[in-house]
Each structure stands twice: as C-alpha cells, then as structure tokens.
MDAnalysis code that builds the backbone (N, CA, C; Angstrom):
import MDAnalysis as mda
import numpy as np

u = mda.Universe.empty(546, n_residues=182, atom_resindex=np.repeat(np.arange(182), 3), trajectory=True)
u.add_TopologyAttr("name", ["N", "CA", "C"] * 182)
u.add_TopologyAttr("resid", np.arange(1, 183))
u.add_TopologyAttr("resname", ["LEU", "THR", "ALA", "VAL", "GLU", "GLY", "GLY", "SER", "GLY", "VAL", "THR", "SER", "ILE", "GLY", "ASN", "TYR", "ALA", "PHE", "ASN", "ARG", "CYS", "SER", "VAL", "LEU", "ARG", "SER", "VAL", "ASN", "PHE", "PRO", "ALA", "LEU", "LYS", "THR", "LEU", "GLY", "THR", "HIS", "VAL", "PHE", "TYR", "ARG", "CYS", "ALA", "LYS", "LEU", "GLY", "SER", "ASN", "GLU", "ALA", "GLY", "ASN", "GLY", "ASN", "ILE", "PRO", "LEU", "ASP", "PHE", "PRO", "GLU", "LEU", "VAL", "THR", "ALA", "GLY", "ASP", "TYR", "ALA", "PHE", "TYR", "GLY", "CYS", "ASN", "TRP", "LEU", "GLU", "GLN", "LEU", "ASN", "VAL", "PRO", "LYS", "LEU", "GLU", "ARG", "ILE", "GLY", "GLN", "MET", "CYS", "PHE", "MET", "ASN", "SER", "CYS", "VAL", "GLY", "GLU", "GLY", "ASN", "PHE", "PRO", "ALA", "LEU", "LYS", "SER", "TYR", "GLY", "ALA", "HIS", "ALA", "PHE", "VAL", "GLY", "ARG", "THR", "ASP", "ILE", "PRO", "SER", "PHE", "THR", "PHE", "GLY", "ALA", "LEU", "GLU", "ASP", "CYS", "SER", "ASP", "TRP", "LEU", "ILE", "ASN", "GLN", "MET", "PRO", "GLY", "CYS", "SER", "LEU", "ILE", "SER", "MET", "PRO", "ASN", "LEU", "THR", "ASN", "ILE", "SER", "TYR", "ASN", "GLN", "ALA", "PRO", "PHE", "ASP", "ASN", "VAL", "GLY", "VAL", "THR", "ILE", "GLY", "SER", "ASN", "THR", "GLY", "VAL", "GLY", "GLN", "LEU", "ARG", "VAL", "GLU", "TRP", "PRO", "LYS"])
u.atoms.positions = np.array([
    [0.882, -1.056, -0.219],
    [0.089, -0.013, -0.082],
    [0.861, 1.351, -0.031],
    [0.837, 2.109, -1.124],
    [1.773, 3.072, -1.393],
    [0.946, 4.459, -1.207],
    [-0.096, 4.290, -1.716],
    [-1.198, 5.738, -1.908],
    [-2.648, 5.277, -1.352],
    [-3.359, 6.377, -0.694],
    [-4.463, 6.240, -0.259],
    [-5.367, 7.231, -0.597],
    [-6.471, 7.222, -1.478],
    [-7.218, 8.126, -1.750],
    [-8.668, 8.207, -1.144],
    [-8.829, 9.211, -0.202],
    [-10.323, 9.342, 0.367],
    [-11.212, 10.290, -0.320],
    [-12.610, 9.735, -0.531],
    [-13.218, 10.847, -1.283],
    [-13.860, 12.013, -0.063],
    [-14.466, 12.823, -0.878],
    [-15.132, 13.792, 0.133],
    [-16.105, 13.401, 1.234],
    [-16.558, 12.262, 1.149],
    [-17.253, 11.773, 2.455],
    [-16.492, 11.378, 3.788],
    [-15.041, 11.052, 3.271],
    [-14.263, 10.631, 4.595],
    [-13.875, 11.767, 5.360],
    [-14.576, 11.996, 6.553],
    [-14.240, 12.824, 7.566],
    [-13.568, 12.600, 8.790],
    [-13.293, 11.323, 9.032],
    [-12.737, 10.681, 10.044],
    [-11.990, 9.503, 9.911],
    [-10.900, 9.375, 10.418],
    [-10.061, 7.990, 10.340],
    [-9.863, 7.487, 11.648],
    [-10.237, 6.311, 12.035],
    [-10.270, 5.704, 13.316],
    [-8.826, 5.197, 13.763],
    [-8.622, 5.137, 14.848],
    [-7.260, 4.436, 15.513],
    [-6.596, 3.451, 14.659],
    [-5.306, 3.703, 14.674],
    [-4.493, 2.624, 13.984],
    [-4.751, 2.062, 12.511],
    [-5.579, 3.109, 11.738],
    [-5.756, 2.509, 10.642],
    [-4.791, 2.215, 9.629],
    [-3.565, 3.086, 9.675],
    [-2.605, 2.986, 8.757],
    [-1.239, 2.619, 9.668],
    [-1.392, 2.290, 10.751],
    [-0.235, 2.307, 11.598],
    [0.742, 1.175, 11.123],
    [1.915, 1.524, 11.048],
    [3.225, 0.992, 10.672],
    [2.902, 0.682, 9.058],
    [2.570, 1.337, 8.035],
    [2.474, 0.939, 6.802],
    [3.644, 1.638, 6.249],
    [4.793, 0.867, 6.553],
    [6.053, 1.471, 6.127],
    [6.428, 1.792, 4.732],
    [5.503, 1.428, 3.645],
    [5.677, 2.028, 2.360],
    [4.785, 3.063, 2.032],
    [3.684, 3.279, 2.775],
    [2.773, 4.433, 2.538],
    [3.629, 5.737, 2.471],
    [3.185, 6.233, 1.130],
    [3.934, 7.445, 0.501],
    [2.863, 8.802, 0.532],
    [1.862, 8.570, 0.014],
    [0.912, 9.562, -0.381],
    [-0.558, 9.209, 0.059],
    [-1.047, 9.993, 0.740],
    [-2.660, 10.335, 1.076],
    [-3.274, 11.684, 0.790],
    [-4.620, 11.119, 0.419],
    [-5.464, 12.575, -0.083],
    [-6.850, 12.190, 0.611],
    [-6.982, 13.039, 1.542],
    [-8.391, 13.059, 2.202],
    [-8.787, 14.568, 2.196],
    [-9.403, 15.002, 1.303],
    [-9.673, 16.726, 1.223],
    [-10.671, 17.070, 2.384],
    [-11.682, 15.942, 2.814],
    [-12.736, 16.692, 3.712],
    [-12.188, 16.082, 5.175],
    [-11.220, 15.490, 5.356],
    [-10.829, 14.749, 6.783],
    [-10.685, 15.943, 7.735],
    [-11.471, 15.535, 8.854],
    [-11.509, 16.435, 10.092],
    [-10.894, 15.923, 11.226],
    [-10.702, 14.682, 11.314],
    [-10.468, 13.934, 12.589],
    [-9.406, 12.694, 12.270],
    [-8.244, 12.707, 13.097],
    [-7.440, 11.473, 12.806],
    [-7.600, 10.706, 14.406],
    [-7.815, 9.579, 14.483],
    [-7.784, 8.998, 15.522],
    [-6.175, 8.982, 16.141],
    [-6.137, 8.220, 17.137],
    [-4.499, 7.758, 17.703],
    [-3.793, 6.819, 16.655],
    [-2.550, 7.144, 16.580],
    [-1.581, 5.993, 15.997],
    [-2.118, 5.895, 14.421],
    [-2.653, 6.910, 13.857],
    [-3.349, 6.600, 12.482],
    [-2.046, 6.296, 11.393],
    [-0.992, 7.151, 11.562],
    [0.271, 7.161, 10.514],
    [1.290, 6.811, 11.531],
    [1.038, 6.261, 12.524],
    [2.366, 5.719, 13.480],
    [3.173, 5.077, 12.696],
    [4.463, 5.484, 12.731],
    [5.909, 4.916, 11.892],
    [5.545, 4.429, 10.500],
    [4.815, 5.551, 9.802],
    [4.630, 5.499, 8.256],
    [5.855, 6.089, 7.862],
    [6.954, 5.601, 8.045],
    [8.280, 6.380, 7.765],
    [8.400, 7.009, 6.558],
    [7.944, 6.758, 5.408],
    [7.896, 7.144, 4.100],
    [6.691, 8.106, 3.783],
    [5.830, 8.412, 4.584],
    [4.650, 9.220, 4.371],
    [5.134, 10.600, 3.904],
    [4.851, 11.108, 2.773],
    [5.367, 12.426, 2.372],
    [6.603, 12.403, 1.522],
    [7.040, 11.285, 1.246],
    [8.441, 10.977, 0.343],
    [7.871, 10.710, -0.773],
    [8.844, 11.100, -1.916],
    [8.574, 10.924, -3.400],
    [8.980, 9.359, -3.483],
    [8.624, 9.004, -4.776],
    [8.728, 7.460, -5.174],
    [10.381, 6.985, -4.889],
    [11.255, 8.030, -5.403],
    [12.707, 7.605, -5.356],
    [13.065, 7.811, -4.155],
    [12.491, 8.077, -2.975],
    [12.673, 8.080, -1.705],
    [13.723, 9.373, -1.241],
    [13.970, 10.284, -1.907],
    [15.088, 11.250, -1.863],
    [14.394, 12.500, -1.799],
    [13.200, 12.747, -1.761],
    [12.884, 14.198, -1.620],
    [11.378, 13.972, -1.029],
    [10.504, 15.269, -0.900],
    [9.326, 15.346, -0.282],
    [8.219, 15.677, -1.557],
    [6.945, 15.253, -0.834],
    [5.699, 15.301, -1.841],
    [4.729, 16.300, -0.769],
    [3.992, 17.266, -1.327],
    [2.795, 17.873, -0.791],
    [1.842, 16.828, 0.045],
    [1.734, 17.043, 1.373],
    [0.713, 16.390, 1.884],
    [-0.265, 17.524, 2.337],
    [-1.713, 17.159, 1.917],
    [-2.346, 18.517, 2.261],
    [-3.736, 17.972, 2.869],
    [-3.953, 18.442, 4.259],
    [-4.853, 18.347, 4.833],
    [-5.843, 19.347, 5.243],
    [-6.567, 19.838, 4.080],
    [-7.088, 21.307, 4.299],
    [-8.258, 21.428, 5.526],
    [-8.796, 20.306, 5.862],
    [-9.892, 20.477, 6.765],
    [-9.663, 20.029, 8.194],
    [-8.608, 19.391, 8.193],
    [-7.904, 18.517, 9.513],
    [-8.066, 19.600, 10.549],
    [-8.808, 19.191, 11.875],
    [-8.880, 19.762, 12.938],
    [-8.357, 19.245, 14.126],
    [-8.513, 17.958, 14.173],
    [-7.884, 17.239, 15.252],
    [-7.041, 15.962, 14.964],
    [-5.940, 15.722, 15.392],
    [-5.122, 14.696, 15.100],
    [-4.613, 14.202, 16.804],
    [-4.989, 12.734, 16.972],
    [-4.855, 12.108, 18.164],
    [-3.510, 11.895, 18.610],
    [-3.469, 11.254, 19.614],
    [-1.908, 10.959, 20.126],
    [-1.269, 9.989, 19.015],
    [-0.209, 10.211, 18.904],
    [0.960, 9.483, 18.030],
    [0.386, 9.602, 16.745],
    [-0.466, 10.445, 16.380],
    [-0.916, 10.166, 14.886],
    [-0.055, 10.275, 13.677],
    [1.132, 11.236, 13.789],
    [2.114, 11.337, 12.924],
    [3.297, 10.838, 13.502],
    [3.694, 9.996, 14.368],
    [4.713, 9.712, 15.221],
    [5.572, 8.837, 14.070],
    [7.047, 9.203, 13.919],
    [7.755, 8.593, 13.385],
    [7.701, 9.113, 11.837],
    [7.163, 9.839, 11.239],
    [6.896, 10.198, 9.896],
    [8.032, 11.052, 9.601],
    [9.084, 10.566, 8.820],
    [10.226, 11.674, 8.545],
    [10.271, 12.200, 7.313],
    [9.116, 12.418, 6.519],
    [9.029, 13.288, 5.184],
    [7.918, 14.030, 5.133],
    [7.494, 14.869, 6.333],
    [6.244, 15.649, 6.517],
    [6.809, 17.150, 6.068],
    [7.744, 17.420, 5.397],
    [8.183, 18.868, 5.376],
    [7.277, 19.793, 4.425],
    [6.442, 19.028, 3.640],
    [5.335, 19.825, 3.033],
    [4.006, 19.603, 3.544],
    [3.893, 19.421, 4.632],
    [2.728, 19.069, 5.418],
    [1.855, 20.282, 5.650],
    [0.619, 20.650, 5.017],
    [-0.206, 21.513, 5.201],
    [-1.498, 21.141, 5.942],
    [-1.567, 22.108, 7.174],
    [-2.698, 21.622, 8.031],
    [-3.126, 23.140, 8.610],
    [-3.937, 23.608, 7.687],
    [-4.225, 25.222, 8.106],
    [-5.161, 25.326, 9.082],
    [-6.175, 24.234, 9.214],
    [-7.306, 24.278, 10.481],
    [-6.804, 23.530, 11.455],
    [-5.787, 22.743, 11.598],
    [-5.494, 21.827, 12.820],
    [-5.245, 22.693, 14.332],
    [-6.312, 22.312, 14.941],
    [-6.549, 23.135, 16.265],
    [-6.075, 22.206, 17.393],
    [-5.999, 20.874, 17.279],
    [-5.545, 20.057, 18.686],
    [-5.023, 18.979, 18.170],
    [-3.991, 18.893, 18.786],
    [-3.024, 17.513, 18.471],
    [-2.652, 16.895, 19.890],
    [-2.715, 15.545, 19.682],
    [-2.676, 14.698, 21.086],
    [-1.108, 14.797, 21.431],
    [-0.926, 13.775, 22.509],
    [0.450, 13.712, 22.939],
    [1.155, 12.979, 21.912],
    [2.463, 13.563, 21.731],
    [3.694, 12.928, 21.055],
    [3.069, 12.698, 19.653],
    [2.295, 13.546, 19.217],
    [1.783, 13.410, 17.780],
    [2.509, 13.652, 16.590],
    [3.561, 14.390, 17.000],
    [4.780, 14.412, 15.781],
    [5.919, 14.093, 16.550],
    [6.213, 13.408, 17.316],
    [7.358, 12.706, 17.895],
    [8.184, 12.129, 16.854],
    [9.313, 12.648, 16.702],
    [10.505, 11.984, 15.714],
    [9.847, 12.033, 14.343],
    [9.189, 13.191, 13.986],
    [8.674, 13.434, 12.503],
    [9.099, 14.794, 12.164],
    [9.444, 15.017, 10.738],
    [9.925, 16.096, 10.454],
    [8.823, 16.984, 9.800],
    [8.661, 18.267, 10.271],
    [7.495, 19.146, 9.745],
    [7.874, 20.286, 9.125],
    [8.821, 20.251, 8.423],
    [9.513, 21.277, 7.708],
    [9.918, 22.551, 8.733],
    [8.929, 23.601, 8.297],
    [9.024, 24.883, 8.828],
    [8.406, 24.985, 10.266],
    [7.300, 23.981, 10.479],
    [6.656, 23.810, 11.644],
    [5.615, 24.819, 11.766],
    [4.770, 24.808, 10.755],
    [3.809, 26.021, 10.582],
    [2.400, 25.622, 11.091],
    [1.782, 25.895, 12.294],
    [0.620, 25.321, 12.724],
    [-0.312, 26.713, 12.983],
    [-0.895, 27.328, 11.880],
    [-1.468, 28.502, 12.202],
    [-2.748, 28.670, 13.160],
    [-3.302, 27.452, 13.301],
    [-4.321, 27.354, 14.103],
    [-4.749, 26.584, 15.321],
    [-3.417, 26.062, 15.667],
    [-3.175, 25.087, 16.904],
    [-3.511, 25.701, 18.203],
    [-4.488, 25.334, 18.843],
    [-4.759, 25.910, 19.982],
    [-4.578, 24.961, 21.133],
    [-4.576, 23.638, 21.204],
    [-4.164, 23.097, 22.508],
    [-3.235, 21.614, 21.826],
    [-2.505, 21.151, 22.637],
    [-1.592, 20.188, 22.440],
    [-1.439, 19.176, 23.536],
    [-1.143, 17.917, 23.396],
    [-0.766, 17.001, 24.460],
    [0.627, 16.929, 24.838],
    [1.210, 16.497, 25.823],
    [2.473, 16.590, 26.131],
    [3.517, 15.993, 25.217],
    [4.582, 16.467, 24.964],
    [5.706, 16.137, 24.164],
    [5.005, 16.062, 22.614],
    [4.484, 17.296, 22.185],
    [3.718, 17.159, 21.016],
    [4.723, 17.058, 19.838],
    [6.033, 17.856, 20.111],
    [7.100, 17.701, 19.030],
    [8.561, 17.536, 19.766],
    [8.758, 16.152, 19.516],
    [10.123, 15.747, 20.230],
    [10.968, 15.148, 19.182],
    [12.250, 15.390, 19.229],
    [13.266, 14.519, 18.643],
    [13.838, 14.819, 17.413],
    [13.568, 16.005, 16.848],
    [14.255, 16.205, 15.579],
    [15.304, 17.327, 15.725],
    [16.290, 16.982, 14.902],
    [17.446, 18.138, 14.902],
    [17.290, 19.189, 13.554],
    [16.248, 18.733, 12.593],
    [16.144, 19.566, 11.385],
    [14.912, 20.476, 11.285],
    [14.448, 20.896, 12.252],
    [13.397, 21.864, 12.037],
    [13.906, 23.232, 12.893],
    [13.938, 24.093, 11.706],
    [14.537, 25.226, 12.325],
    [13.769, 26.296, 12.999],
    [12.601, 26.406, 12.807],
    [11.512, 27.225, 13.649],
    [10.141, 26.524, 13.611],
    [9.365, 27.107, 14.726],
    [7.837, 26.770, 14.574],
    [6.969, 28.272, 14.662],
    [5.784, 28.017, 14.004],
    [4.916, 28.956, 14.311],
    [3.461, 28.512, 14.818],
    [2.986, 29.013, 15.836],
    [1.850, 28.312, 16.402],
    [0.759, 29.946, 16.639],
    [0.102, 29.971, 15.402],
    [-0.569, 31.310, 15.271],
    [-1.525, 31.555, 16.164],
    [-2.129, 30.346, 16.805],
    [-3.555, 30.745, 17.695],
    [-3.325, 30.262, 18.927],
    [-1.893, 29.509, 19.346],
    [-1.836, 29.236, 20.576],
    [-1.833, 30.294, 21.754],
    [-2.340, 30.130, 22.961],
    [-2.606, 31.209, 23.635],
    [-1.883, 30.711, 24.998],
    [-1.994, 29.226, 25.290],
    [-1.309, 28.938, 26.574],
    [-0.436, 27.882, 26.336],
    [0.739, 27.995, 26.770],
    [1.766, 27.042, 26.578],
    [2.511, 26.776, 28.124],
    [2.106, 25.495, 28.632],
    [2.000, 25.259, 30.024],
    [2.584, 23.856, 30.275],
    [2.793, 23.066, 29.150],
    [3.342, 21.721, 29.280],
    [4.337, 21.583, 28.211],
    [4.958, 20.416, 28.272],
    [6.037, 19.907, 27.362],
    [5.333, 20.329, 25.791],
    [6.022, 21.211, 25.073],
    [5.521, 21.207, 23.536],
    [6.670, 20.932, 22.717],
    [7.871, 21.326, 22.772],
    [8.969, 21.369, 22.136],
    [10.210, 20.692, 22.794],
    [10.631, 19.585, 22.724],
    [11.951, 19.303, 23.231],
    [12.710, 18.341, 22.402],
    [13.941, 18.415, 22.953],
    [15.164, 17.532, 21.952],
    [15.061, 17.869, 20.722],
    [15.099, 19.059, 20.420],
    [15.278, 19.670, 19.018],
    [16.212, 20.763, 19.163],
    [17.535, 20.536, 19.224],
    [18.608, 21.449, 19.123],
    [18.756, 22.164, 18.163],
    [17.996, 22.003, 16.986],
    [18.353, 22.923, 15.536],
    [17.469, 24.131, 15.571],
    [16.412, 23.972, 16.418],
    [15.166, 25.071, 16.446],
    [15.754, 26.267, 17.015],
    [15.712, 27.305, 16.469],
    [16.147, 28.588, 16.954],
    [15.185, 29.731, 17.220],
    [13.881, 29.380, 16.503],
    [12.818, 30.472, 16.678],
    [11.281, 29.769, 17.021],
    [10.719, 30.229, 17.839],
    [9.188, 30.070, 18.061],
    [8.513, 31.095, 18.212],
    [7.601, 31.153, 17.383],
    [6.704, 32.337, 17.090],
    [5.261, 31.993, 17.629],
    [4.829, 32.692, 18.507],
    [3.553, 32.286, 19.086],
    [2.660, 33.989, 19.215],
    [2.429, 34.717, 18.269],
    [1.804, 35.768, 18.248],
    [0.743, 35.914, 19.317],
    [-0.221, 34.962, 19.613],
    [-1.277, 35.288, 20.391],
    [-1.128, 34.560, 21.863],
    [0.016, 34.311, 22.338],
    [0.288, 33.648, 23.605],
    [-0.115, 34.452, 24.714],
    [-0.918, 34.081, 25.572],
    [-0.995, 34.952, 26.756],
    [-0.841, 34.152, 28.061],
    [-0.333, 33.084, 28.048],
    [0.114, 32.348, 29.367],
    [1.079, 31.252, 29.010],
    [2.280, 31.573, 29.691],
    [3.399, 30.691, 29.527],
    [3.824, 30.265, 31.024],
    [4.010, 28.908, 30.938],
    [4.330, 28.345, 32.479],
    [5.699, 27.554, 32.230],
    [6.687, 27.683, 33.173],
    [7.740, 26.793, 32.923],
    [7.736, 25.575, 33.825],
    [6.937, 25.429, 34.411],
    [6.481, 24.131, 35.507],
    [6.578, 22.824, 34.824],
    [6.483, 22.854, 33.472],
    [6.551, 21.455, 32.899],
    [7.420, 21.871, 31.619],
    [8.181, 22.577, 31.715],
    [9.271, 22.848, 30.696],
    [8.874, 22.852, 29.230],
    [7.910, 23.784, 28.791],
    [7.509, 23.798, 27.299],
    [8.566, 23.807, 26.348],
    [9.803, 24.161, 26.702],
    [10.810, 24.384, 25.737],
    [11.901, 23.758, 26.312],
    [12.062, 22.306, 26.292],
    [13.433, 21.449, 26.777],
    [14.327, 21.138, 25.764],
    [15.658, 21.540, 25.958],
    [16.632, 21.080, 25.102],
    [16.179, 21.480, 23.657],
    [16.012, 22.843, 23.635],
    [15.715, 23.356, 22.101],
    [16.839, 24.739, 22.184],
    [17.306, 24.610, 21.045],
    [18.315, 25.454, 20.595],
    [19.456, 25.669, 21.314],
    [19.932, 24.490, 21.650],
    [21.134, 24.280, 22.530],
    [22.077, 23.092, 22.059],
    [23.182, 22.976, 22.335],
    [23.747, 21.839, 22.201],
    [23.732, 20.585, 23.091],
    [23.143, 19.414, 22.596],
    [22.753, 18.386, 23.263],
    [23.729, 17.129, 22.912],
    [24.632, 16.741, 23.816],
    [25.292, 15.492, 23.302],
    [26.275, 15.903, 22.119],
    [26.073, 14.858, 20.826],
    [26.779, 15.106, 19.747],
    [25.869, 15.886, 18.555],
    [24.437, 16.137, 19.123],
    [23.716, 17.450, 18.193],
    [24.262, 18.624, 18.487],
    [24.526, 19.211, 17.358],
    [24.952, 20.667, 17.485],
    [23.663, 21.658, 17.068],
    [23.613, 22.454, 18.018],
    [22.358, 23.494, 17.639],
    [22.821, 24.927, 17.416],
    [22.143, 25.836, 17.598],
    [22.413, 27.087, 17.121],
    [22.963, 27.980, 18.527],
    [22.937, 27.447, 19.643],
    [23.182, 27.795, 20.994],
    [22.148, 28.732, 21.546],
    [21.326, 29.090, 20.819],
    [20.186, 29.977, 21.479],
    [18.620, 29.751, 21.109],
    [17.724, 30.180, 21.740],
    [16.335, 30.009, 21.325],
    [15.821, 31.390, 21.686],
    [14.856, 31.803, 20.410],
    [14.181, 32.865, 20.522],
    [12.744, 32.873, 20.612],
    [12.075, 33.166, 21.540],
    [10.481, 33.041, 21.446],
    [9.860, 34.072, 21.263],
    [9.147, 34.266, 20.319],
    [8.363, 35.494, 20.223],
    [6.987, 35.584, 20.533],
    [6.360, 36.377, 21.320],
    [5.132, 36.471, 21.773],
    [4.581, 38.112, 21.956],
    [3.435, 38.224, 21.960],
    [2.930, 39.724, 22.220],
    [3.589, 40.314, 23.373],
    [3.691, 41.657, 23.426],
    [4.529, 42.239, 24.628],
    [3.371, 42.975, 25.371],
])
C-alpha cells in the first residue's frame, strides 16, 4: 500500500488505521477533520517521493484534530499543510520532520507534541494562547518559536526543553528566541 485516496465523504479516520504502513507515501483526504490515535504511526515514508530522496505535498485542508501519536515517526512531512489543525494529542509529531513547523490554527496540544528532530529550524503557532506543558523538546536545531497570540506561559513543565542548545553530539544554534506579544 503506497497511496490512499479518500473521497469527500471521509471526515474521520479511526485509531491505528494505517499504523506501521512502512511503504505508504501519499494520502489524499480533502474533507478529513479528525484523525484517531496512531493513524500514521511509523509510516516512515509518508510524504516522500517514489525515489525516496525528496518530499511531496501532504495537504489536509480541513483537519482539525489529530490524536495521540497520529504522525509519530513520519520522516518526510516537510510539505505538510494543516491550516485548520487546532488540537493535537500527546507525542503527535514525535520523531517527525514537519518542515518549517507552521501550525497557524493550533490551540491545544498533548505533552511532548514535538520531540526529537534536529532538522526543524523554527515553529509558528498562530493561535496558541497557553503554553504550559512540554511542547517542543530535544530539538537543538530549532532557534525560533513564534506564538503571536500567547497569553500564558508556564515553565513548570518545561514547554521548551533542550531546544536551540547543544545536546550531546547534536549541534544546535546555541540560543532560542521565543516571540510573543508584548
């Protein structure tokens, strides 16, 4: 199974639907609003071209909710488009590459939503107002996090842990800039 095409009637995909489909590269669900847990878990080639050396666009124009581990371990999501994604579960994008990390509608997230990639330089969370739990960690290459609507930030649960610093053999930029309203 390398490609899946869903019609306009598919608005939800249940838990574990494509879990560990290691050769799945392309999906098209234009009306999809909800992803359950582990839907694309460890679909390592999702978003890669047939040669496996580049990215293809993955467009989820109506997606609002992605469950726990929904995109865990997806290595080729650099052209992921999720303009309406508001809620993501815990570890949703753990060990996944999400390109420039643009999440304009994100309002809530589960712990460790973005963990473990060195190749994501920045994140934009356009609608996020509260950042009080682990959001991004173990991403030493990330140097900019933009949250223009942030009103509450708490360091009790380290929302930015091991970001923009050098960790072990991973070299980061040495600093992290977080932008929010003044």
